[in-house]
All heavy atoms as TSV, in Angstrom:
chain	resi	resn	atom	element	x	y	z
A	1	MET	N	N	108.359	92.778	116.655
A	1	MET	CA	C	107.610	92.465	115.451
A	1	MET	C	C	106.778	91.211	115.717
A	1	MET	O	O	107.294	90.186	116.134
A	1	MET	CB	C	108.575	92.236	114.290
A	1	MET	CG	C	107.865	91.907	113.006
A	1	MET	SD	S	108.948	91.530	111.615
A	1	MET	CE	C	109.747	93.068	111.318
A	2	SER	N	N	105.517	91.279	115.458
A	2	SER	CA	C	104.649	90.118	115.657
A	2	SER	C	C	104.726	89.188	114.448
A	2	SER	O	O	105.242	89.547	113.394
A	2	SER	CB	C	103.211	90.568	115.899
A	2	SER	OG	O	102.679	91.103	114.710
A	3	ASP	N	N	104.212	87.989	114.601
A	3	ASP	CA	C	104.244	87.008	113.512
A	3	ASP	C	C	103.435	87.448	112.306
A	3	ASP	O	O	103.695	87.026	111.192
A	3	ASP	CB	C	103.729	85.660	114.012
A	3	ASP	CG	C	104.712	84.991	114.945
A	3	ASP	OD1	O	105.912	85.289	114.829
A	3	ASP	OD2	O	104.275	84.186	115.777
A	4	ASN	N	N	102.424	88.271	112.481
A	4	ASN	CA	C	101.572	88.696	111.382
A	4	ASN	C	C	102.252	89.702	110.459
A	4	ASN	O	O	101.781	89.940	109.354
A	4	ASN	CB	C	100.270	89.293	111.905
A	4	ASN	CG	C	99.418	88.259	112.597
A	4	ASN	OD1	O	99.529	87.079	112.324
A	4	ASN	ND2	N	98.576	88.710	113.508
A	5	GLU	N	N	103.331	90.314	110.894
A	5	GLU	CA	C	103.995	91.354	110.108
A	5	GLU	C	C	105.105	90.817	109.214
A	5	GLU	O	O	105.678	91.554	108.437
A	5	GLU	CB	C	104.549	92.424	111.037
A	5	GLU	CG	C	103.465	93.155	111.795
A	5	GLU	CD	C	104.031	94.155	112.780
A	5	GLU	OE1	O	105.257	94.332	112.806
A	5	GLU	OE2	O	103.240	94.749	113.528
A	6	ARG	N	N	105.409	89.545	109.306
A	6	ARG	CA	C	106.482	88.979	108.490
A	6	ARG	C	C	105.997	88.692	107.076
A	6	ARG	O	O	104.826	88.373	106.858
A	6	ARG	CB	C	107.017	87.693	109.105
A	6	ARG	CG	C	107.764	87.949	110.392
A	6	ARG	CD	C	108.519	86.751	110.837
A	6	ARG	NE	N	107.584	85.697	111.219
A	6	ARG	CZ	C	107.970	84.507	111.626
A	6	ARG	NH1	N	109.242	84.214	111.693
A	6	ARG	NH2	N	107.088	83.601	111.959
A	7	ASP	N	N	106.901	88.798	106.139
A	7	ASP	CA	C	106.575	88.479	104.748
A	7	ASP	C	C	106.443	86.964	104.585
A	7	ASP	O	O	107.114	86.197	105.268
A	7	ASP	CB	C	107.667	88.987	103.810
A	7	ASP	CG	C	107.718	90.494	103.746
A	7	ASP	OD1	O	106.658	91.130	103.947
A	7	ASP	OD2	O	108.802	91.041	103.497
A	8	PRO	N	N	105.594	86.521	103.647
A	8	PRO	CA	C	105.468	85.078	103.424
A	8	PRO	C	C	106.736	84.505	102.799
A	8	PRO	O	O	107.487	85.212	102.122
A	8	PRO	CB	C	104.281	84.968	102.473
A	8	PRO	CG	C	104.179	86.292	101.821
A	8	PRO	CD	C	104.695	87.297	102.803
A	9	LEU	N	N	106.953	83.233	103.023
A	9	LEU	CA	C	108.133	82.567	102.481
A	9	LEU	C	C	108.077	82.486	100.956
A	9	LEU	O	O	109.075	82.695	100.274
A	9	LEU	CB	C	108.254	81.169	103.084
A	9	LEU	CG	C	109.491	80.353	102.706
A	9	LEU	CD1	C	110.746	81.069	103.166
A	9	LEU	CD2	C	109.417	78.985	103.332
A	10	LEU	N	N	106.895	82.172	100.413
A	10	LEU	CA	C	106.688	82.087	98.969
A	10	LEU	C	C	105.518	82.974	98.588
A	10	LEU	O	O	104.550	83.084	99.343
A	10	LEU	CB	C	106.359	80.652	98.548
A	10	LEU	CG	C	107.397	79.573	98.815
A	10	LEU	CD1	C	106.819	78.208	98.509
A	10	LEU	CD2	C	108.629	79.819	97.992
A	11	ASP	N	N	105.596	83.567	97.407
A	11	ASP	CA	C	104.423	84.310	96.945
A	11	ASP	C	C	103.382	83.337	96.397
A	11	ASP	O	O	103.635	82.142	96.243
A	11	ASP	CB	C	104.800	85.381	95.926
A	11	ASP	CG	C	105.405	84.811	94.651
A	11	ASP	OD1	O	105.774	83.639	94.645
A	11	ASP	OD2	O	105.482	85.566	93.662
A	12	GLN	N	N	102.194	83.836	96.106
A	12	GLN	CA	C	101.097	82.963	95.702
A	12	GLN	C	C	101.369	82.262	94.380
A	12	GLN	O	O	101.016	81.101	94.207
A	12	GLN	CB	C	99.805	83.761	95.587
A	12	GLN	CG	C	99.225	84.142	96.926
A	12	GLN	CD	C	97.928	84.898	96.791
A	12	GLN	OE1	O	97.616	85.415	95.725
A	12	GLN	NE2	N	97.177	84.978	97.872
A	13	ARG	N	N	101.978	82.939	93.450
A	13	ARG	CA	C	102.266	82.335	92.138
A	13	ARG	C	C	103.209	81.147	92.290
A	13	ARG	O	O	102.987	80.076	91.729
A	13	ARG	CB	C	102.857	83.386	91.202
A	13	ARG	CG	C	103.225	82.843	89.843
A	13	ARG	CD	C	103.841	83.943	88.965
A	13	ARG	NE	N	104.271	83.411	87.699
A	13	ARG	CZ	C	105.493	82.902	87.462
A	13	ARG	NH1	N	106.396	82.914	88.420
A	13	ARG	NH2	N	105.795	82.420	86.278
A	14	THR	N	N	104.254	81.331	93.065
A	14	THR	CA	C	105.232	80.256	93.262
A	14	THR	C	C	104.603	79.060	93.966
A	14	THR	O	O	104.819	77.910	93.569
A	14	THR	CB	C	106.419	80.775	94.076
A	14	THR	OG1	O	107.000	81.891	93.391
A	14	THR	CG2	C	107.471	79.704	94.273
A	15	ALA	N	N	103.819	79.330	94.999
A	15	ALA	CA	C	103.168	78.240	95.725
A	15	ALA	C	C	102.200	77.479	94.819
A	15	ALA	O	O	102.131	76.247	94.867
A	15	ALA	CB	C	102.432	78.792	96.939
A	16	PHE	N	N	101.473	78.197	93.964
A	16	PHE	CA	C	100.522	77.559	93.057
A	16	PHE	C	C	101.242	76.699	92.025
A	16	PHE	O	O	100.827	75.572	91.737
A	16	PHE	CB	C	99.662	78.625	92.383
A	16	PHE	CG	C	98.571	78.073	91.523
A	16	PHE	CD1	C	97.577	77.285	92.059
A	16	PHE	CD2	C	98.542	78.349	90.171
A	16	PHE	CE1	C	96.556	76.777	91.269
A	16	PHE	CE2	C	97.535	77.852	89.371
A	16	PHE	CZ	C	96.542	77.058	89.922
A	17	ILE	N	N	102.339	77.195	91.477
A	17	ILE	CA	C	103.110	76.434	90.492
A	17	ILE	C	C	103.696	75.177	91.122
A	17	ILE	O	O	103.649	74.092	90.535
A	17	ILE	CB	C	104.198	77.323	89.865
A	17	ILE	CG1	C	103.545	78.359	88.947
A	17	ILE	CG2	C	105.228	76.494	89.096
A	17	ILE	CD1	C	104.485	79.418	88.435
A	18	LEU	N	N	104.225	75.297	92.332
A	18	LEU	CA	C	104.768	74.115	93.003
A	18	LEU	C	C	103.669	73.116	93.349
A	18	LEU	O	O	103.878	71.897	93.257
A	18	LEU	CB	C	105.539	74.526	94.257
A	18	LEU	CG	C	106.852	75.256	93.993
A	18	LEU	CD1	C	107.466	75.699	95.311
A	18	LEU	CD2	C	107.822	74.388	93.223
A	19	LEU	N	N	102.485	73.609	93.742
A	19	LEU	CA	C	101.361	72.716	94.010
A	19	LEU	C	C	100.964	71.943	92.762
A	19	LEU	O	O	100.754	70.717	92.816
A	19	LEU	CB	C	100.170	73.512	94.529
A	19	LEU	CG	C	98.866	72.734	94.699
A	19	LEU	CD1	C	98.997	71.718	95.818
A	19	LEU	CD2	C	97.715	73.676	94.948
A	20	LEU	N	N	100.872	72.622	91.641
A	20	LEU	CA	C	100.540	71.935	90.389
A	20	LEU	C	C	101.621	70.922	90.014
A	20	LEU	O	O	101.317	69.842	89.504
A	20	LEU	CB	C	100.342	72.955	89.266
A	20	LEU	CG	C	99.107	73.847	89.388
A	20	LEU	CD1	C	99.119	74.904	88.293
A	20	LEU	CD2	C	97.842	73.030	89.351
A	21	GLY	N	N	102.876	71.253	90.262
A	21	GLY	CA	C	103.962	70.313	90.000
A	21	GLY	C	C	103.864	69.064	90.860
A	21	GLY	O	O	104.058	67.942	90.374
A	22	VAL	N	N	103.539	69.248	92.126
A	22	VAL	CA	C	103.389	68.101	93.027
A	22	VAL	C	C	102.207	67.236	92.605
A	22	VAL	O	O	102.287	65.999	92.600
A	22	VAL	CB	C	103.247	68.576	94.489
A	22	VAL	CG1	C	102.785	67.456	95.398
A	22	VAL	CG2	C	104.564	69.152	94.985
A	23	LEU	N	N	101.093	67.872	92.234
A	23	LEU	CA	C	99.929	67.105	91.789
A	23	LEU	C	C	100.231	66.307	90.523
A	23	LEU	O	O	99.818	65.141	90.402
A	23	LEU	CB	C	98.743	68.039	91.558
A	23	LEU	CG	C	98.140	68.670	92.815
A	23	LEU	CD1	C	97.063	69.675	92.436
A	23	LEU	CD2	C	97.598	67.614	93.749
A	24	ALA	N	N	100.956	66.907	89.594
A	24	ALA	CA	C	101.335	66.190	88.376
A	24	ALA	C	C	102.270	65.025	88.702
A	24	ALA	O	O	102.142	63.934	88.134
A	24	ALA	CB	C	101.998	67.145	87.393
A	25	ALA	N	N	103.193	65.245	89.628
A	25	ALA	CA	C	104.135	64.192	90.002
A	25	ALA	C	C	103.431	63.025	90.682
A	25	ALA	O	O	103.707	61.855	90.381
A	25	ALA	CB	C	105.211	64.760	90.924
A	26	VAL	N	N	102.515	63.318	91.586
A	26	VAL	CA	C	101.778	62.249	92.277
A	26	VAL	C	C	100.944	61.454	91.274
A	26	VAL	O	O	100.918	60.219	91.317
A	26	VAL	CB	C	100.902	62.833	93.402
A	26	VAL	CG1	C	99.922	61.808	93.932
A	26	VAL	CG2	C	101.777	63.364	94.531
A	27	GLY	N	N	100.290	62.156	90.376
A	27	GLY	CA	C	99.490	61.471	89.370
A	27	GLY	C	C	100.326	60.590	88.465
A	27	GLY	O	O	99.980	59.435	88.211
A	28	ALA	N	N	101.434	61.107	87.978
A	28	ALA	CA	C	102.284	60.334	87.073
A	28	ALA	C	C	102.919	59.141	87.793
A	28	ALA	O	O	102.990	58.038	87.244
A	28	ALA	CB	C	103.367	61.227	86.480
A	29	GLY	N	N	103.368	59.366	89.020
A	29	GLY	CA	C	103.966	58.265	89.779
A	29	GLY	C	C	102.961	57.177	90.101
A	29	GLY	O	O	103.266	55.982	89.989
A	30	ALA	N	N	101.759	57.579	90.490
A	30	ALA	CA	C	100.723	56.594	90.819
A	30	ALA	C	C	100.322	55.791	89.585
A	30	ALA	O	O	100.181	54.563	89.656
A	30	ALA	CB	C	99.504	57.299	91.410
A	31	LEU	N	N	100.141	56.477	88.464
A	31	LEU	CA	C	99.777	55.756	87.244
A	31	LEU	C	C	100.881	54.809	86.790
A	31	LEU	O	O	100.606	53.727	86.266
A	31	LEU	CB	C	99.440	56.748	86.132
A	31	LEU	CG	C	98.114	57.492	86.284
A	31	LEU	CD1	C	97.980	58.539	85.193
A	31	LEU	CD2	C	96.958	56.520	86.245
A	32	THR	N	N	102.122	55.199	87.004
A	32	THR	CA	C	103.243	54.337	86.624
A	32	THR	C	C	103.253	53.067	87.469
A	32	THR	O	O	103.410	51.956	86.948
A	32	THR	CB	C	104.571	55.083	86.780
A	32	THR	OG1	O	104.552	56.238	85.941
A	32	THR	CG2	C	105.751	54.217	86.396
A	33	VAL	N	N	103.086	53.227	88.774
A	33	VAL	CA	C	103.093	52.055	89.663
A	33	VAL	C	C	101.861	51.180	89.406
A	33	VAL	O	O	101.963	49.952	89.372
A	33	VAL	CB	C	103.171	52.497	91.139
A	33	VAL	CG1	C	102.970	51.324	92.079
A	33	VAL	CG2	C	104.511	53.168	91.422
A	34	LEU	N	N	100.708	51.802	89.213
A	34	LEU	CA	C	99.510	51.024	88.926
A	34	LEU	C	C	99.591	50.328	87.571
A	34	LEU	O	O	98.922	49.326	87.346
A	34	LEU	CB	C	98.269	51.923	88.973
A	34	LEU	CG	C	97.873	52.426	90.354
A	34	LEU	CD1	C	96.731	53.421	90.248
A	34	LEU	CD2	C	97.514	51.275	91.269
A	35	GLY	N	N	100.426	50.852	86.695
A	35	GLY	CA	C	100.599	50.241	85.384
A	35	GLY	C	C	101.547	49.064	85.378
A	35	GLY	O	O	101.788	48.460	84.339
A	36	GLY	N	N	102.116	48.730	86.535
A	36	GLY	CA	C	102.928	47.533	86.616
A	36	GLY	C	C	104.407	47.755	86.862
A	36	GLY	O	O	105.151	46.793	87.031
A	37	GLN	N	N	104.859	48.979	86.892
A	37	GLN	CA	C	106.276	49.247	87.171
A	37	GLN	C	C	106.532	49.162	88.677
A	37	GLN	O	O	105.622	49.221	89.486
A	37	GLN	CB	C	106.662	50.636	86.675
A	37	GLN	CG	C	106.639	50.792	85.183
A	37	GLN	CD	C	107.735	49.991	84.498
A	37	GLN	OE1	O	108.833	49.841	85.019
A	37	GLN	NE2	N	107.417	49.464	83.338
A	38	ASN	N	N	107.809	49.054	89.046
A	38	ASN	CA	C	108.160	49.020	90.463
A	38	ASN	C	C	108.182	50.445	91.036
A	38	ASN	O	O	108.013	51.426	90.319
A	38	ASN	CB	C	109.502	48.309	90.673
A	38	ASN	CG	C	110.618	48.939	89.872
A	38	ASN	OD1	O	110.474	50.015	89.320
A	38	ASN	ND2	N	111.746	48.256	89.823
A	39	ALA	N	N	108.384	50.555	92.338
A	39	ALA	CA	C	108.345	51.850	93.015
A	39	ALA	C	C	109.457	52.785	92.535
A	39	ALA	O	O	109.251	53.996	92.436
A	39	ALA	CB	C	108.433	51.660	94.519
A	40	ALA	N	N	110.617	52.234	92.232
A	40	ALA	CA	C	111.720	53.070	91.762
A	40	ALA	C	C	111.380	53.728	90.426
A	40	ALA	O	O	111.679	54.900	90.202
A	40	ALA	CB	C	112.996	52.244	91.630
A	41	GLY	N	N	110.747	52.989	89.554
A	41	GLY	CA	C	110.309	53.560	88.287
A	41	GLY	C	C	109.254	54.630	88.484
A	41	GLY	O	O	109.235	55.641	87.780
A	42	GLY	N	N	108.379	54.442	89.466
A	42	GLY	CA	C	107.383	55.445	89.784
A	42	GLY	C	C	107.989	56.727	90.305
A	42	GLY	O	O	107.558	57.829	89.952
A	43	VAL	N	N	109.015	56.592	91.141
A	43	VAL	CA	C	109.696	57.782	91.675
A	43	VAL	C	C	110.420	58.530	90.567
A	43	VAL	O	O	110.380	59.770	90.502
A	43	VAL	CB	C	110.671	57.386	92.805
A	43	VAL	CG1	C	111.562	58.549	93.203
A	43	VAL	CG2	C	109.895	56.879	94.010
A	44	LEU	N	N	111.088	57.808	89.691
A	44	LEU	CA	C	111.788	58.465	88.579
A	44	LEU	C	C	110.805	59.166	87.637
A	44	LEU	O	O	111.058	60.280	87.182
A	44	LEU	CB	C	112.628	57.452	87.815
A	44	LEU	CG	C	113.857	56.941	88.536
A	44	LEU	CD1	C	114.520	55.824	87.738
A	44	LEU	CD2	C	114.842	58.064	88.775
A	45	THR	N	N	109.689	58.525	87.375
A	45	THR	CA	C	108.673	59.143	86.533
A	45	THR	C	C	108.092	60.372	87.207
A	45	THR	O	O	107.892	61.413	86.570
A	45	THR	CB	C	107.554	58.137	86.228
A	45	THR	OG1	O	108.117	56.999	85.584
A	45	THR	CG2	C	106.486	58.746	85.351
A	46	ALA	N	N	107.837	60.275	88.503
A	46	ALA	CA	C	107.280	61.402	89.248
A	46	ALA	C	C	108.239	62.583	89.275
A	46	ALA	O	O	107.817	63.736	89.133
A	46	ALA	CB	C	106.929	60.967	90.670
A	47	SER	N	N	109.524	62.320	89.437
A	47	SER	CA	C	110.482	63.431	89.472
A	47	SER	C	C	110.581	64.116	88.114
A	47	SER	O	O	110.679	65.352	88.037
A	47	SER	CB	C	111.855	62.946	89.940
A	47	SER	OG	O	112.389	62.019	89.032
A	48	GLY	N	N	110.533	63.357	87.060
A	48	GLY	CA	C	110.529	63.959	85.727
A	48	GLY	C	C	109.267	64.744	85.456
A	48	GLY	O	O	109.298	65.833	84.874
A	49	ALA	N	N	108.128	64.207	85.905
A	49	ALA	CA	C	106.856	64.912	85.725
A	49	ALA	C	C	106.829	66.199	86.539
A	49	ALA	O	O	106.321	67.224	86.073
A	49	ALA	CB	C	105.700	64.006	86.133
A	50	PHE	N	N	107.377	66.182	87.738
A	50	PHE	CA	C	107.441	67.391	88.561
A	50	PHE	C	C	108.257	68.471	87.874
A	50	PHE	O	O	107.837	69.625	87.775
A	50	PHE	CB	C	108.028	67.075	89.939
A	50	PHE	CG	C	108.225	68.293	90.799
A	50	PHE	CD1	C	107.148	68.850	91.465
A	50	PHE	CD2	C	109.469	68.871	90.934
A	50	PHE	CE1	C	107.319	69.975	92.256
A	50	PHE	CE2	C	109.653	69.990	91.719
A	50	PHE	CZ	C	108.566	70.546	92.389
A	51	THR	N	N	109.421	68.087	87.384
A	51	THR	CA	C	110.299	69.051	86.717
A	51	THR	C	C	109.627	69.642	85.481
A	51	THR	O	O	109.640	70.864	85.282
A	51	THR	CB	C	111.623	68.367	86.326
A	51	THR	OG1	O	112.207	67.789	87.491
A	51	THR	CG2	C	112.576	69.346	85.695
A	52	ALA	N	N	109.052	68.800	84.660
A	52	ALA	CA	C	108.396	69.272	83.443
A	52	ALA	C	C	107.183	70.135	83.760
A	52	ALA	O	O	106.956	71.168	83.106
A	52	ALA	CB	C	107.988	68.089	82.579
A	53	ALA	N	N	106.406	69.756	84.764
A	53	ALA	CA	C	105.204	70.513	85.106
A	53	ALA	C	C	105.562	71.888	85.667
A	53	ALA	O	O	104.930	72.891	85.317
A	53	ALA	CB	C	104.362	69.739	86.108
A	54	VAL	N	N	106.560	71.951	86.531
A	54	VAL	CA	C	106.959	73.247	87.086
A	54	VAL	C	C	107.474	74.154	85.975
A	54	VAL	O	O	107.119	75.346	85.919
A	54	VAL	CB	C	108.012	73.068	88.204
A	54	VAL	CG1	C	108.655	74.396	88.580
A	54	VAL	CG2	C	107.370	72.435	89.428
A	55	TYR	N	N	108.266	73.636	85.081
A	55	TYR	CA	C	108.759	74.444	83.964
A	55	TYR	C	C	107.605	74.910	83.076
A	55	TYR	O	O	107.535	76.082	82.697
A	55	TYR	CB	C	109.764	73.638	83.141
A	55	TYR	CG	C	110.319	74.396	81.967
A	55	TYR	CD1	C	111.266	75.396	82.162
A	55	TYR	CD2	C	109.896	74.131	80.677
A	55	TYR	CE1	C	111.767	76.107	81.090
A	55	TYR	CE2	C	110.389	74.835	79.602
A	55	TYR	CZ	C	111.332	75.817	79.816
A	55	TYR	OH	O	111.818	76.531	78.748
A	56	PHE	N	N	106.682	73.992	82.770
A	56	PHE	CA	C	105.539	74.321	81.921
A	56	PHE	C	C	104.665	75.398	82.564
A	56	PHE	O	O	104.334	76.402	81.928
A	56	PHE	CB	C	104.721	73.057	81.649
A	56	PHE	CG	C	103.439	73.300	80.915
A	56	PHE	CD1	C	103.445	73.599	79.568
A	56	PHE	CD2	C	102.228	73.238	81.581
A	56	PHE	CE1	C	102.261	73.817	78.866
A	56	PHE	CE2	C	101.034	73.462	80.893
A	56	PHE	CZ	C	101.048	73.754	79.546
A	57	PHE	N	N	104.282	75.199	83.823
A	57	PHE	CA	C	103.402	76.166	84.467
A	57	PHE	C	C	104.109	77.493	84.743
A	57	PHE	O	O	103.465	78.542	84.758
A	57	PHE	CB	C	102.818	75.578	85.747
A	57	PHE	CG	C	101.815	74.487	85.482
A	57	PHE	CD1	C	102.012	73.206	85.961
A	57	PHE	CD2	C	100.676	74.736	84.749
A	57	PHE	CE1	C	101.088	72.208	85.713
A	57	PHE	CE2	C	99.754	73.742	84.470
A	57	PHE	CZ	C	99.959	72.479	84.964
A	58	HIS	N	N	105.414	77.455	84.952
A	58	HIS	CA	C	106.162	78.701	85.111
A	58	HIS	C	C	106.089	79.543	83.833
A	58	HIS	O	O	106.002	80.768	83.893
A	58	HIS	CB	C	107.621	78.394	85.467
A	58	HIS	CG	C	108.512	79.588	85.431
A	58	HIS	ND1	N	108.439	80.587	86.389
A	58	HIS	CD2	C	109.483	79.962	84.586
A	58	HIS	CE1	C	109.338	81.514	86.102
A	58	HIS	NE2	N	109.986	81.146	85.006
A	59	LYS	N	N	106.117	78.871	82.696
A	59	LYS	CA	C	106.072	79.587	81.419
A	59	LYS	C	C	104.681	80.118	81.090
A	59	LYS	O	O	104.567	81.159	80.453
A	59	LYS	CB	C	106.553	78.680	80.279
A	59	LYS	CG	C	108.020	78.373	80.320
A	59	LYS	CD	C	108.809	79.629	80.098
A	59	LYS	CE	C	110.282	79.335	80.065
A	59	LYS	NZ	N	111.076	80.551	79.973
A	60	ILE	N	N	103.608	79.407	81.477
A	60	ILE	CA	C	102.279	79.837	81.029
A	60	ILE	C	C	101.530	80.678	82.043
A	60	ILE	O	O	100.594	81.381	81.682
A	60	ILE	CB	C	101.397	78.635	80.610
A	60	ILE	CG1	C	101.073	77.741	81.784
A	60	ILE	CG2	C	102.040	77.849	79.498
A	60	ILE	CD1	C	99.968	76.758	81.489
A	61	ILE	N	N	101.904	80.620	83.329
A	61	ILE	CA	C	101.202	81.409	84.351
A	61	ILE	C	C	101.966	82.702	84.573
A	61	ILE	O	O	103.128	82.685	84.961
A	61	ILE	CB	C	101.063	80.614	85.666
A	61	ILE	CG1	C	100.216	79.397	85.449
A	61	ILE	CG2	C	100.464	81.505	86.756
A	61	ILE	CD1	C	100.123	78.488	86.668
A	62	ARG	N	N	101.303	83.799	84.333
A	62	ARG	CA	C	101.935	85.123	84.508
A	62	ARG	C	C	101.374	85.826	85.698
A	62	ARG	O	O	100.307	85.915	86.036
A	62	ARG	CB	C	101.734	85.988	83.270
A	62	ARG	CG	C	102.410	85.426	82.057
A	62	ARG	CD	C	103.859	85.637	82.144
A	62	ARG	NE	N	104.511	84.865	81.076
A	62	ARG	CZ	C	105.797	84.843	80.930
A	62	ARG	NH1	N	106.577	85.482	81.728
A	62	ARG	NH2	N	106.330	84.125	79.982
């Protein structure tokens, strides 16, 4: 079996939802740190934003 015949690890919908989650997390974390919080607060904000964004986009993207 050649490499071209294998199934992808993630389907397009899943990859797109995770990409949007990562983008939301980076944005929220960066804005938190730029707003004066420390790096730990930025990471916590980013993780919450990632979770919320993935759940949100999972519900609205069919």
